[in-house]
C-alpha positions, 0 to 999 in steps of 0.5 A: 086403442079399440079394435073391432074384428069382423071375421066369420072364421072363429080360429082366425078371429081368435088368433088376431084377437089374442095377438092384439090383446097381448099388445094391450088393445081392447078387442071386440069380435063379430062374426056376422056382418049384419051385426056390425052397425050395432057394434059400431053404435055401441062403442068408438073404434079406432080400427076396424078389421074386416074380412073381405069376404063379408065386407067389400071395400065399397060396402065398408064405406056404407056401414059408418056415418060420414062423421065417423073417422076410422081406419080399416084393414081388410083381411083376405086369407085363403087356407090351403091344406097340403102335405109337404114332401119330407125332402122339401123341409 
């Protein structure tokens, strides 16, 4: 199974890629949404994981030809830095 990850956060993309590759998936990562079409034209993907801040669900429908059948997963992460109170552990 071939997966394309569209994610501009390099750490997040690396973590997702590592997990998928450990499960024997072929993975490509693109950080720039403007390059997605080039990647899609270069290989057939079974799954495209899109950062929702780069591609909204309505925009995602426009990146592929109608004859191209693929599953989408939309990623929407928000990182929050906070300090835990030792009593909360």
